[in-house]
TORTITI-251583 format. One line per 8 residues: number of its first residue (from 1); their letters; for each residue x, y negated, z of C-alpha. Coordinates in nm, 2 decimals. Each point is the difference from the previous one (the first is absolute). Example, Ala and Ser with C-alpha at 12.3 -4.5 7.8 and 13.67 -1.06 7.14 Angstrom:
<sites>
1 = as = 1.23 0.45 0.78 ~ 0.14 -0.34 -0.07 .
</sites>
This chain:
<sites>
1 = maaaqriv = 0.69 -2.12 15.62 ~ -0.06 0.37 -0.12 ~ 0.18 0.12 0.32 ~ -0.16 -0.25 0.24 ~ -0.27 0.12 0.22 ~ -0.34 -0.18 -0.12 ~ -0.28 -0.13 0.19 ~ -0.33 -0.05 -0.21 .
9 = iencsiat = -0.25 -0.26 0.11 ~ -0.34 0.01 -0.19 ~ -0.36 -0.13 -0.03 ~ 0.10 -0.38 0.14 ~ -0.05 -0.31 -0.12 ~ 0.34 -0.17 -0.11 ~ 0.11 -0.36 -0.01 ~ 0.35 0.04 -0.13 .
17 = vdaddtey = 0.09 -0.39 0.00 ~ 0.21 0.05 -0.30 ~ 0.06 -0.28 -0.23 ~ -0.34 0.06 -0.16 ~ -0.19 0.05 0.31 ~ -0.10 0.35 -0.12 ~ -0.27 0.19 0.20 ~ -0.15 0.34 0.00 .
25 = asgylvla = -0.35 0.06 0.14 ~ 0.09 0.34 0.06 ~ 0.37 0.13 -0.05 ~ 0.32 0.17 0.12 ~ 0.34 -0.05 0.10 ~ 0.28 0.27 -0.01 ~ 0.27 -0.08 0.24 ~ 0.34 0.19 -0.06 .
33 = gnriealg = 0.26 -0.01 0.27 ~ 0.02 -0.38 0.09 ~ -0.14 -0.12 -0.35 ~ -0.33 -0.05 -0.16 ~ 0.01 0.25 -0.29 ~ -0.32 -0.07 -0.16 ~ -0.35 -0.17 0.04 ~ -0.31 -0.06 -0.19 .
41 = agsapegl = -0.38 0.04 -0.04 ~ -0.16 0.34 0.06 ~ 0.17 0.31 0.13 ~ 0.35 0.06 0.05 ~ 0.17 0.20 -0.29 ~ -0.03 0.37 0.01 ~ 0.30 0.23 0.05 ~ 0.20 -0.21 0.24 .
49 = envvrrid = 0.28 0.20 0.16 ~ 0.12 -0.01 0.37 ~ -0.33 -0.16 0.12 ~ 0.03 0.01 0.38 ~ -0.34 -0.19 0.09 ~ -0.31 -0.11 -0.17 ~ -0.22 -0.30 0.15 ~ -0.36 -0.03 -0.11 .
57 = aighlatp = 0.00 -0.39 0.07 ~ -0.37 -0.04 -0.10 ~ -0.12 -0.32 0.17 ~ 0.33 -0.17 0.01 ~ 0.19 -0.26 -0.18 ~ 0.37 0.05 -0.08 ~ 0.22 -0.32 0.00 ~ 0.39 -0.07 0.02 .
65 = glinthhh = 0.11 -0.01 0.35 ~ -0.05 -0.34 0.17 ~ 0.34 -0.21 0.01 ~ 0.06 -0.24 0.28 ~ 0.23 -0.29 -0.09 ~ 0.04 -0.20 0.34 ~ 0.00 0.13 0.35 ~ 0.16 -0.03 0.35 .
73 = fyqwitrg = -0.01 0.35 0.15 ~ 0.14 -0.14 0.35 ~ -0.32 -0.21 0.05 ~ -0.21 0.31 0.04 ~ 0.09 -0.01 0.36 ~ -0.10 -0.37 0.04 ~ -0.33 0.01 -0.13 ~ -0.30 -0.21 0.13 .
81 = latdhnlf = 0.23 -0.28 0.12 ~ -0.03 -0.37 -0.08 ~ -0.34 0.05 -0.18 ~ -0.08 -0.36 -0.03 ~ 0.30 -0.15 -0.13 ~ 0.15 -0.12 -0.33 ~ 0.32 0.13 -0.13 ~ 0.24 -0.24 0.16 .
89 = dwlvalyp = -0.17 0.03 0.36 ~ -0.03 0.39 -0.06 ~ 0.36 0.02 -0.06 ~ 0.10 -0.20 0.29 ~ -0.21 0.21 0.22 ~ 0.12 0.33 -0.14 ~ 0.37 -0.04 -0.06 ~ 0.10 0.02 0.36 .
97 = iwaridep = -0.17 0.33 0.02 ~ 0.13 0.13 -0.34 ~ 0.35 -0.09 0.11 ~ -0.02 0.28 0.26 ~ -0.06 0.28 -0.25 ~ 0.26 0.29 0.01 ~ 0.05 0.33 -0.19 ~ -0.26 0.21 0.16 .
105 = maytaarg = -0.26 -0.28 -0.05 ~ 0.07 -0.06 -0.36 ~ -0.01 0.38 -0.07 ~ -0.33 0.04 0.17 ~ -0.16 -0.30 -0.15 ~ 0.10 0.10 -0.33 ~ -0.16 0.34 0.04 ~ -0.31 -0.17 0.11 .
113 = slammarg = -0.02 -0.23 -0.30 ~ 0.10 0.26 -0.25 ~ -0.26 0.26 0.13 ~ -0.27 -0.26 -0.01 ~ 0.09 -0.09 -0.35 ~ 0.06 0.38 -0.12 ~ -0.34 0.10 0.13 ~ -0.17 -0.27 -0.19 .
121 = gvttamdh = 0.14 0.09 -0.36 ~ 0.33 -0.18 0.01 ~ 0.27 0.21 -0.18 ~ 0.27 -0.26 -0.04 ~ 0.08 -0.25 0.30 ~ 0.26 -0.27 0.08 ~ 0.11 -0.17 0.33 ~ 0.14 -0.34 0.01 .
129 = hyvyprgt = 0.20 0.03 0.33 ~ 0.20 -0.30 0.10 ~ 0.03 0.01 0.38 ~ 0.31 0.16 0.09 ~ 0.09 -0.12 0.38 ~ 0.37 0.07 0.10 ~ 0.07 0.35 0.16 ~ -0.34 0.16 -0.08 .
137 = gdlsgaii = 0.11 0.29 -0.22 ~ -0.04 0.11 -0.36 ~ -0.34 -0.16 -0.08 ~ 0.02 0.05 -0.37 ~ 0.09 0.36 0.03 ~ -0.30 0.05 0.26 ~ -0.23 -0.14 -0.25 ~ 0.12 0.21 -0.29 .
145 = raahetgv = -0.03 0.30 0.20 ~ -0.35 -0.07 0.10 ~ -0.08 -0.04 -0.38 ~ 0.16 0.34 -0.09 ~ -0.19 0.16 0.28 ~ -0.33 -0.14 -0.13 ~ 0.07 0.11 -0.34 ~ -0.06 -0.33 -0.19 .
153 = rftlargs = 0.22 -0.17 -0.27 ~ 0.16 -0.28 0.17 ~ 0.18 -0.33 -0.06 ~ 0.18 -0.16 0.30 ~ 0.03 -0.37 -0.04 ~ 0.32 -0.07 0.21 ~ -0.08 -0.32 0.13 ~ 0.22 -0.25 0.20 .
161 = mdrgesdg = -0.03 -0.32 0.18 ~ 0.31 -0.25 0.08 ~ -0.20 -0.30 0.13 ~ -0.07 0.03 0.37 ~ -0.16 -0.26 0.23 ~ 0.32 -0.19 0.04 ~ 0.02 -0.07 -0.36 ~ -0.36 -0.10 -0.05 .
169 = glppdfav = -0.16 0.34 -0.07 ~ -0.28 0.20 0.19 ~ 0.16 0.32 0.12 ~ 0.23 0.00 0.33 ~ 0.36 -0.01 -0.08 ~ 0.07 0.35 0.11 ~ -0.25 0.14 -0.24 ~ 0.19 -0.15 -0.32 .
177 = esldgala = 0.31 0.11 -0.16 ~ 0.30 -0.19 -0.14 ~ 0.04 -0.06 -0.36 ~ 0.27 0.23 -0.04 ~ -0.16 0.27 0.21 ~ -0.32 -0.02 -0.17 ~ 0.15 0.06 -0.34 ~ 0.23 0.27 0.11 .
185 = ateatvke = -0.29 0.20 0.17 ~ -0.23 -0.04 -0.30 ~ 0.29 0.12 -0.24 ~ 0.07 0.31 0.24 ~ -0.38 0.09 0.00 ~ -0.03 -0.02 -0.38 ~ 0.31 0.22 -0.06 ~ -0.11 0.25 0.29 .
193 = hhdpsfda = -0.36 0.02 -0.11 ~ -0.10 -0.13 -0.35 ~ -0.08 0.25 -0.25 ~ -0.03 -0.13 -0.37 ~ -0.13 0.32 -0.16 ~ -0.34 0.05 -0.17 ~ -0.15 0.18 0.28 ~ 0.15 -0.15 0.30 .
201 = mtqvavap = -0.17 0.02 0.32 ~ 0.21 -0.29 0.17 ~ 0.11 -0.32 -0.14 ~ 0.14 -0.33 0.16 ~ -0.05 -0.37 -0.09 ~ 0.19 -0.28 0.12 ~ -0.26 -0.23 0.20 ~ 0.10 -0.32 0.20 .
209 = cspfsvst = -0.29 -0.09 0.19 ~ -0.12 -0.35 -0.11 ~ 0.12 -0.34 -0.07 ~ -0.07 -0.12 0.35 ~ 0.19 0.28 0.17 ~ 0.31 0.05 -0.22 ~ 0.25 -0.24 -0.13 ~ 0.05 -0.11 -0.36 .
217 = ellrnaae = 0.32 0.18 -0.01 ~ -0.14 0.34 0.12 ~ -0.27 -0.03 -0.26 ~ 0.25 -0.07 -0.28 ~ 0.24 0.25 0.11 ~ -0.27 0.27 0.04 ~ -0.10 -0.05 -0.36 ~ 0.35 0.04 -0.11 .
225 = larrlgvr = 0.04 0.32 0.21 ~ -0.33 0.16 -0.11 ~ 0.12 -0.05 -0.38 ~ 0.33 0.13 0.06 ~ -0.15 0.31 0.16 ~ -0.28 0.03 -0.26 ~ -0.28 -0.02 0.23 ~ -0.32 -0.20 0.05 .
233 = lhthgset = -0.06 -0.33 0.20 ~ -0.27 -0.08 0.23 ~ -0.13 -0.30 0.25 ~ -0.28 -0.19 0.09 ~ -0.09 -0.31 -0.21 ~ -0.26 -0.28 -0.02 ~ -0.21 0.15 0.29 ~ -0.09 -0.31 0.17 .
241 = veeekfch = -0.05 -0.37 -0.05 ~ 0.26 -0.06 0.30 ~ 0.24 0.22 -0.21 ~ -0.04 -0.24 -0.29 ~ 0.06 -0.29 0.23 ~ 0.28 0.15 0.17 ~ 0.17 0.06 -0.35 ~ -0.05 -0.35 -0.12 .
249 = elfgmgpt = 0.15 -0.14 0.32 ~ 0.30 0.19 0.03 ~ 0.07 0.08 -0.37 ~ -0.16 -0.28 -0.19 ~ -0.21 0.24 -0.20 ~ -0.29 0.25 0.01 ~ 0.06 0.37 0.09 ~ -0.01 0.12 -0.37 .
257 = dyfestgw = 0.26 -0.25 -0.12 ~ 0.20 0.10 0.32 ~ 0.00 0.36 -0.07 ~ 0.08 -0.07 -0.36 ~ 0.31 -0.20 0.10 ~ 0.12 0.29 0.22 ~ -0.04 0.26 -0.26 ~ -0.31 0.13 0.13 .
265 = lgedvwma = -0.23 0.01 -0.32 ~ 0.03 0.30 -0.23 ~ -0.15 0.33 -0.11 ~ 0.19 0.18 0.29 ~ -0.16 -0.24 0.28 ~ -0.36 0.02 0.16 ~ -0.14 -0.23 0.27 ~ -0.25 0.05 0.25 .
273 = hcvhmnds = -0.33 -0.23 0.03 ~ 0.08 -0.28 -0.26 ~ -0.33 -0.17 0.14 ~ 0.10 -0.36 -0.09 ~ 0.10 0.01 -0.35 ~ -0.04 -0.28 -0.26 ~ -0.03 0.04 -0.36 ~ 0.37 -0.06 -0.06 .
281 = diaafart = 0.08 0.27 0.28 ~ -0.21 0.27 -0.18 ~ 0.16 -0.10 -0.34 ~ 0.35 0.07 0.14 ~ -0.09 0.32 0.17 ~ -0.17 0.11 -0.35 ~ 0.31 -0.13 -0.20 ~ 0.26 0.18 0.22 .
289 = gtgvahcp = -0.22 0.32 0.08 ~ -0.01 -0.07 0.36 ~ -0.25 0.22 0.18 ~ -0.25 -0.04 0.30 ~ -0.12 0.18 0.27 ~ -0.35 -0.10 0.08 ~ -0.12 0.05 0.36 ~ -0.37 -0.14 0.02 .
297 = ssnarlaa = -0.06 0.13 0.34 ~ 0.29 -0.15 0.16 ~ -0.04 -0.34 -0.17 ~ -0.35 -0.02 0.14 ~ 0.09 0.12 0.35 ~ 0.27 -0.28 0.00 ~ -0.23 -0.26 -0.16 ~ 0.29 -0.03 -0.27 .
305 = giarvpdm = -0.24 -0.05 -0.31 ~ -0.09 0.18 -0.31 ~ 0.28 0.09 -0.24 ~ -0.07 -0.07 -0.36 ~ 0.00 0.36 -0.12 ~ -0.23 -0.05 -0.31 ~ 0.23 -0.27 -0.13 ~ 0.30 0.20 0.07 .
313 = laagvpvg = -0.13 0.29 -0.19 ~ -0.11 -0.21 -0.30 ~ 0.36 -0.13 -0.02 ~ 0.15 0.33 0.02 ~ 0.14 0.02 0.35 ~ 0.04 0.35 0.14 ~ -0.22 0.02 0.31 ~ -0.04 0.29 0.25 .
321 = lgvdgtas = -0.19 0.01 0.32 ~ 0.16 0.03 0.37 ~ -0.13 0.08 0.33 ~ 0.23 -0.25 0.17 ~ 0.10 0.06 0.35 ~ -0.26 0.14 0.23 ~ 0.04 -0.29 0.25 ~ -0.19 -0.19 -0.28 .
329 = nesgelht = -0.21 0.30 -0.14 ~ -0.10 0.22 0.26 ~ -0.13 0.26 -0.22 ~ 0.32 0.07 -0.16 ~ -0.17 0.18 -0.31 ~ 0.03 -0.10 -0.35 ~ -0.35 0.11 -0.12 ~ -0.12 -0.31 0.20 .
337 = elrnalli = 0.22 -0.22 -0.22 ~ -0.18 0.13 -0.32 ~ -0.32 -0.12 0.11 ~ 0.12 -0.31 0.17 ~ 0.20 -0.10 -0.29 ~ -0.31 0.01 -0.20 ~ -0.23 -0.18 0.23 ~ 0.23 -0.27 0.12 .
345 = nrlgahke = 0.12 -0.11 -0.34 ~ -0.38 -0.03 -0.09 ~ 0.00 -0.28 0.26 ~ 0.26 -0.19 -0.21 ~ -0.05 -0.20 -0.30 ~ -0.07 0.27 -0.25 ~ -0.29 0.13 0.22 ~ -0.17 0.31 -0.11 .
353 = salnarqa = 0.22 0.04 -0.29 ~ 0.32 -0.01 0.20 ~ 0.06 0.38 0.01 ~ -0.19 0.30 -0.06 ~ 0.01 0.36 0.14 ~ 0.25 0.15 -0.26 ~ 0.24 -0.31 0.04 ~ -0.01 0.05 0.38 .
361 = lrlgthgg = 0.09 0.36 -0.07 ~ 0.28 -0.08 -0.23 ~ 0.13 -0.25 0.26 ~ 0.02 0.29 0.26 ~ 0.17 0.24 -0.25 ~ 0.18 -0.09 -0.31 ~ 0.04 -0.37 0.10 ~ 0.18 0.13 0.31 .
369 = arvlgraa = 0.21 0.23 -0.19 ~ 0.10 -0.29 -0.24 ~ 0.09 -0.23 0.30 ~ 0.22 0.28 0.16 ~ 0.17 0.07 -0.34 ~ -0.14 0.36 -0.03 ~ -0.27 -0.05 -0.27 ~ 0.18 0.25 -0.21 .
377 = etgsleag = -0.03 0.28 0.26 ~ -0.34 -0.07 0.19 ~ -0.29 -0.22 0.03 ~ -0.21 0.15 -0.27 ~ -0.12 0.37 -0.09 ~ 0.20 0.09 -0.31 ~ 0.18 0.32 -0.13 ~ 0.36 -0.01 0.11 .
385 = kladvvlw = -0.04 -0.26 0.29 ~ 0.03 0.12 0.37 ~ -0.27 0.20 0.15 ~ -0.12 -0.29 0.25 ~ -0.37 0.09 -0.01 ~ -0.30 -0.07 0.23 ~ -0.35 0.17 0.00 ~ -0.27 -0.23 0.14 .
393 = kldtlaha = -0.31 0.17 0.12 ~ -0.29 -0.20 -0.13 ~ -0.32 0.22 0.03 ~ -0.07 -0.07 0.36 ~ -0.25 -0.23 0.16 ~ 0.23 -0.30 -0.02 ~ 0.06 0.01 -0.40 ~ -0.26 0.25 -0.15 .
401 = siadpvta = -0.24 -0.25 -0.13 ~ 0.27 -0.21 -0.19 ~ 0.02 0.14 -0.36 ~ 0.33 -0.13 -0.10 ~ 0.28 0.16 0.21 ~ 0.26 -0.29 -0.03 ~ -0.27 -0.25 0.14 ~ -0.07 0.25 0.28 .
409 = lvfgaaap = 0.36 0.02 0.10 ~ 0.06 -0.39 -0.02 ~ -0.34 -0.16 0.12 ~ -0.10 0.29 0.24 ~ 0.10 0.11 0.34 ~ 0.36 0.15 0.02 ~ -0.05 0.34 -0.16 ~ 0.13 0.32 0.15 .
417 = vtasfvng = 0.32 0.15 -0.15 ~ -0.06 0.35 -0.07 ~ 0.37 0.04 -0.13 ~ 0.30 -0.21 -0.05 ~ 0.29 0.13 -0.19 ~ 0.35 -0.17 0.01 ~ 0.28 0.15 -0.24 ~ -0.24 0.29 -0.04 .
425 = rqivadgr = -0.02 0.08 0.35 ~ -0.33 -0.04 0.20 ~ 0.03 -0.21 0.30 ~ -0.37 -0.07 0.08 ~ -0.29 0.26 0.02 ~ -0.35 -0.11 0.09 ~ 0.10 -0.33 0.14 ~ 0.29 0.16 0.22 .
433 = lltvdeda = 0.36 -0.02 -0.03 ~ 0.18 0.34 -0.07 ~ 0.34 -0.14 0.06 ~ -0.01 -0.14 0.36 ~ -0.22 0.03 0.32 ~ -0.24 -0.31 -0.02 ~ -0.10 0.04 0.37 ~ 0.36 0.01 0.11 .
441 = varatrde = 0.09 -0.29 -0.22 ~ -0.28 -0.20 0.17 ~ 0.11 0.07 0.34 ~ 0.37 -0.08 -0.08 ~ -0.09 -0.33 -0.12 ~ -0.22 -0.08 0.28 ~ 0.29 0.09 0.23 ~ 0.24 -0.21 -0.20 .
449 = arrlaqla = -0.24 -0.29 0.00 ~ -0.01 -0.01 0.38 ~ 0.37 0.02 0.03 ~ 0.06 -0.28 -0.24 ~ -0.26 -0.19 0.18 ~ 0.17 0.05 0.35 ~ 0.34 -0.09 -0.15 ~ -0.15 -0.32 -0.17 .
457 = aqr = -0.15 -0.09 0.35 ~ 0.35 0.03 0.17 ~ 0.16 -0.27 -0.20 .
</sites>
């Protein structure tokens, strides 16, 4: 630390989201290299060496960077379609389009998804990519390259499907892989790209798509593969009532029992959505430490229902927030999920006591880090943790009359990001990305969306 270049941030409110929810009305942070060296109330210590920059952050709130725990980047180029559909009808409408995705499209869509999240305070992102049409190039490598260029910490959940239309699944047959092919490609991706180190910028999880698009053999073998390689597991679970009916009809049990029978509950597993969970399902997740990616905007867009997040938290289930794919959450921005998680859960059984502002912020930071298996490294502002920090500007018209900064951030309009640091490197300044040209990304995504639409129309 003594030799590292230091950045000193002063005069800001700080919400650490540590175990005690420590907050400072006016405090400082010292970033040394890629770590948080010190933080506290008042002014930074005198006599710090090698200070290369001082930021007067008066009027700002400092928080851990937001952590997205569920996304499908490729959907950035299919936004605004099938806007009045439930999940299954939406999938039927869009799978034939998604099946035409190739490497340039995957790369460009990933850049768009990542840029939108990063400029809105996300410092750790993930992508559940499971569409691998034959002969379309290195899709996983393209997505990882986009994340590296954007500068965010990243987990690729290398997905797979082996149940095509001819086997009763939804995707076209040419867009699914064989059992052996999916497992081999997933293992190769882990071995090439996964970094297990403390400050890793790229990690890989094993992630078959969902119970209705993969075989039981793929689920079971994928769990064994992940544990042999020492990486995490991710899939969709209990998203709709139709999924529950499907599992009962095909497997003779509900989704949670089915997942447990295939080795898919455990501290190394997290699942997206988990909307339709009964008490025993929640107890099983709590008992095994299985995590949940809560995606409130997507669940509302597809009329899936309201996940029982307050009950999950009370039981001790790890819960983070997810954008989900931008074909079911066109904003593609995680700050929206802080607010929507709070508001939508208040429409449920717990009403106004469902979630408060600080619980919502915890879901989007420490909760996400816990779900991704990185709570020791990021997700809270503490000395020794990675320097993933966001400064939110709260002294403008949109927030200036809200006295409590955390309430302003969660309940208020989307707050401008004055600065976002990932691994000690600033990637956003005054709401604009420093790592990529936003306008160029917008043009490229528009072009690839048109190309995909043209290809899909030719089928």
